[in-house]
C-alpha positions as CSV (number, residue, x, y, z in Angstrom):
1,X,111.3,102.3,66.1
2,X,108.0,100.9,65.0
3,X,104.9,103.1,64.7
4,X,103.3,101.1,67.6
5,X,106.4,101.8,69.7
6,X,106.3,105.5,68.9
7,X,102.7,105.7,69.9
8,X,103.4,104.0,73.2
9,X,106.2,106.4,73.9
10,X,104.0,109.4,73.3
11,X,101.1,108.1,75.2
12,X,100.6,110.4,78.3
13,X,99.5,107.4,80.3
14,X,102.9,105.8,80.0
15,X,105.1,108.9,80.4
16,X,106.2,110.4,83.7
17,X,104.9,113.9,83.8
18,X,106.2,116.4,86.4
19,X,104.3,119.4,87.8
20,X,105.7,122.5,89.5
21,X,104.6,122.2,93.1
22,X,106.4,125.2,94.7
23,X,103.1,126.9,95.6
24,X,101.9,123.8,97.3
25,X,105.0,123.5,99.4
26,X,105.0,127.2,100.3
27,X,101.4,126.9,101.4
28,X,102.2,124.1,103.9
29,X,105.4,125.7,105.2
30,X,103.3,128.8,106.1
31,X,101.9,127.0,109.1
32,X,105.3,126.8,110.8
33,X,104.5,123.5,112.4
34,X,104.3,119.8,111.6
35,X,101.6,119.6,108.8
36,X,99.7,116.5,107.7
37,X,97.4,116.2,104.7
38,X,94.4,113.9,104.3
39,X,92.3,113.0,101.3
40,X,90.2,110.3,99.8
41,X,89.7,108.4,96.6
42,X,86.5,106.7,95.4
43,X,83.5,108.8,96.4
44,X,81.9,108.6,93.0
45,X,82.2,105.0,91.8
46,X,79.4,102.5,91.7
47,X,81.6,99.7,93.1
48,X,84.4,99.2,95.5
49,X,85.5,101.0,98.7
50,X,86.3,104.6,99.5
51,X,90.0,104.9,100.5
52,X,91.2,107.6,102.8
53,X,94.9,108.5,103.4
54,X,96.8,110.8,105.6
55,X,100.5,111.7,105.2
56,X,103.0,113.8,107.1
57,X,105.6,114.9,104.5
58,X,108.9,116.5,105.5
59,X,109.2,120.1,104.1
60,X,112.9,120.6,104.2
61,X,114.6,121.8,101.0
62,X,116.2,118.4,100.4
63,X,113.0,116.5,101.1
64,X,110.6,117.8,98.5
65,X,109.4,115.3,95.9
66,X,109.2,117.0,92.5
67,X,105.8,116.5,90.8
68,X,103.6,115.9,93.8
69,X,100.2,117.6,92.9
70,X,96.5,116.8,92.7
71,X,96.3,113.1,91.8
72,X,93.6,113.8,89.2
73,X,96.2,115.8,87.2
74,X,98.7,113.0,87.0
75,X,98.7,109.9,84.8
76,X,98.7,106.4,86.2
77,X,102.4,105.7,85.7
78,X,103.4,109.0,87.4
79,X,101.1,108.3,90.3
80,X,102.6,104.9,90.8
81,X,106.1,106.3,90.8
82,X,105.3,109.2,93.1
83,X,103.4,106.8,95.5
84,X,106.6,104.8,96.0
85,X,108.6,108.0,96.7
86,X,105.9,109.3,99.1
87,X,105.7,106.2,101.3
88,X,109.5,106.1,101.5
89,X,109.9,109.8,102.3
90,X,106.9,110.4,104.5
91,X,107.5,110.9,108.2
92,X,104.3,108.8,108.7
93,X,101.4,107.8,106.6
94,X,98.2,105.9,107.3
95,X,95.4,104.5,105.1
96,X,91.8,103.5,106.0
97,X,89.5,101.5,103.7
98,X,85.7,101.7,104.0
99,X,83.9,99.0,102.0
100,X,80.8,99.3,100.0
101,X,78.6,97.7,102.6
102,X,79.4,100.4,105.1
103,X,78.9,103.0,102.3
104,X,75.4,101.6,101.7
105,X,74.6,101.6,105.4
106,X,75.6,105.1,106.4
107,X,76.0,106.9,102.9
108,X,79.2,107.9,101.1
109,X,79.8,111.2,102.9
110,X,79.6,109.6,106.4
111,X,81.7,106.7,105.2
112,X,84.3,109.2,103.9
113,X,84.3,111.0,107.2
114,X,84.7,107.8,109.1
115,X,87.6,106.7,106.9
116,X,89.4,110.1,107.2
117,X,88.9,110.1,111.0
118,X,90.2,106.5,111.3
119,X,93.3,107.3,109.2
120,X,94.0,110.5,111.2
121,X,93.4,108.9,114.6
122,X,95.9,106.2,113.7
123,X,98.7,108.6,113.4
124,X,101.4,108.4,116.1
125,X,103.3,111.5,115.2
126,X,102.3,114.8,116.9
127,X,100.9,117.3,114.4
128,X,100.3,121.1,114.5
129,X,97.6,120.9,111.9
130,X,96.0,118.4,109.6
131,X,94.8,119.8,106.3
132,X,91.8,117.9,104.8
133,X,90.5,118.2,101.3
134,X,87.0,119.8,101.5
135,X,85.8,118.0,104.7
136,X,85.7,120.1,107.8
137,X,84.1,118.2,110.7
138,X,85.6,114.9,111.7
139,X,85.5,112.7,114.8
140,X,89.1,113.4,115.9
141,X,90.8,115.3,118.7
142,X,93.5,116.5,116.3
143,X,93.3,120.1,114.9
144,X,92.1,120.0,111.3
145,X,91.4,122.5,108.7
146,X,89.2,121.8,105.7
147,X,90.4,123.3,102.4
148,X,88.2,123.4,99.3
149,X,90.2,121.9,96.4
150,X,93.0,121.3,98.9
151,X,94.7,118.7,96.7
152,X,95.5,121.6,94.3
153,X,96.7,123.9,97.1
154,X,98.5,121.8,99.7
155,X,101.6,119.6,99.2
156,X,100.6,117.2,102.0
157,X,97.0,116.9,100.8
158,X,98.2,116.3,97.2
159,X,100.6,113.6,98.6
160,X,97.6,112.0,100.4
161,X,95.5,112.1,97.3
162,X,98.1,110.1,95.4
163,X,98.4,107.5,98.2
164,X,94.6,107.1,98.4
165,X,94.2,107.0,94.6
166,X,97.0,104.4,94.0
167,X,95.9,102.3,96.9
168,X,92.3,102.2,95.6
169,X,93.3,101.6,91.9
170,X,95.4,98.6,93.0
171,X,92.4,97.2,95.0
172,X,90.2,97.6,91.9
173,X,92.7,95.9,89.7
174,X,92.6,92.9,92.1
175,X,88.8,92.9,91.9
176,X,89.0,92.9,88.1
177,X,90.7,89.5,88.4
178,X,87.7,88.2,90.4
179,X,85.0,89.9,88.3
180,X,86.5,90.0,84.8
181,X,83.3,90.9,83.0
182,X,83.0,94.4,84.6
183,X,86.2,96.1,83.4
184,X,87.2,97.3,86.9
185,X,90.9,97.5,85.9
186,X,90.0,100.2,83.4
187,X,87.2,102.3,84.9
188,X,88.0,101.5,88.6
189,X,84.3,101.1,89.4
190,X,83.2,104.5,88.0
191,X,79.9,104.9,86.1
192,X,80.9,104.4,82.5
193,X,78.6,103.1,79.8
194,X,80.6,99.9,79.7
195,X,80.1,99.4,83.4
196,X,76.4,100.0,83.3
197,X,76.0,97.5,80.4
198,X,78.0,94.9,82.4
199,X,75.7,95.4,85.4
200,X,72.6,94.9,83.2
201,X,74.1,91.8,81.5
202,X,75.7,90.1,84.5
203,X,74.0,91.5,87.6
204,X,75.5,93.1,90.7
205,X,78.7,91.8,92.3
206,X,79.2,91.8,96.1
207,X,81.4,94.9,95.8
208,X,78.7,97.1,94.1
209,X,77.2,99.9,96.1
210,X,73.4,99.2,96.1
211,X,72.6,102.7,97.3
212,X,74.3,104.2,94.2
213,X,72.1,102.2,91.8
214,X,68.6,103.4,92.8
215,X,68.6,106.3,90.2
216,X,67.4,105.9,86.7
217,X,69.7,107.3,84.0
218,X,70.2,107.0,80.3
219,X,72.4,103.9,80.7
220,X,70.6,101.9,83.3
221,X,67.1,101.0,84.3
222,X,67.0,99.7,87.8
223,X,64.1,97.4,87.1
224,X,66.3,95.5,84.6
225,X,69.1,94.8,87.0
226,X,69.2,91.1,87.9
227,X,68.7,90.6,91.6
228,X,71.2,87.7,91.9
229,X,74.8,88.4,92.8
230,X,77.1,87.8,89.9
231,X,79.5,84.9,90.4
232,X,83.2,85.4,90.7
233,X,85.3,84.4,87.8
234,X,87.3,81.2,88.6
């Protein structure tokens, strides 16, 4: 095996890593009813949508998917693999995407709440409780319970976090094909130094969140951002 091949094999981003999720499963089973979990991905980026997902996972002994946990604790390859297992195994799942223009209009918190409510209200399966990561008040008639750091405590929320994260990452990889100078495939729109420099050099794309770019910081001076919208790469 070549040295390059050995490095690739040992790279945690290309290895499937499994986490013990017994405590998360036990938590959801304690409700003794049909449990759903809801979470979002993309509250912090400078560009792209916020994606909200809700899932209802079966909790029988033969139904549990090994390794489901907080999506932030899992590498990209593992998330992709778990995503396919989740959407195949789920009793039902639903995804809502709220774009940057809505985020700029009503702010990221309200956009997240809108997306979560839309995803939840789209469910057809009756639920006893819907567990939501952190957020407590949503525009829904369903019974919800907000749990701080819920993606590290609830099996269903963790599954929803994976669905939301993978969906959003795939969206940002598609945007990278349109706006190749910005590196969206790597940082997914988050505020990296490379991303800030790309904004200064190329201007704002039509997927950037203008309301996120009104603050000065060590990487970016708002006065230097070109006002024209950057053209898509042909």
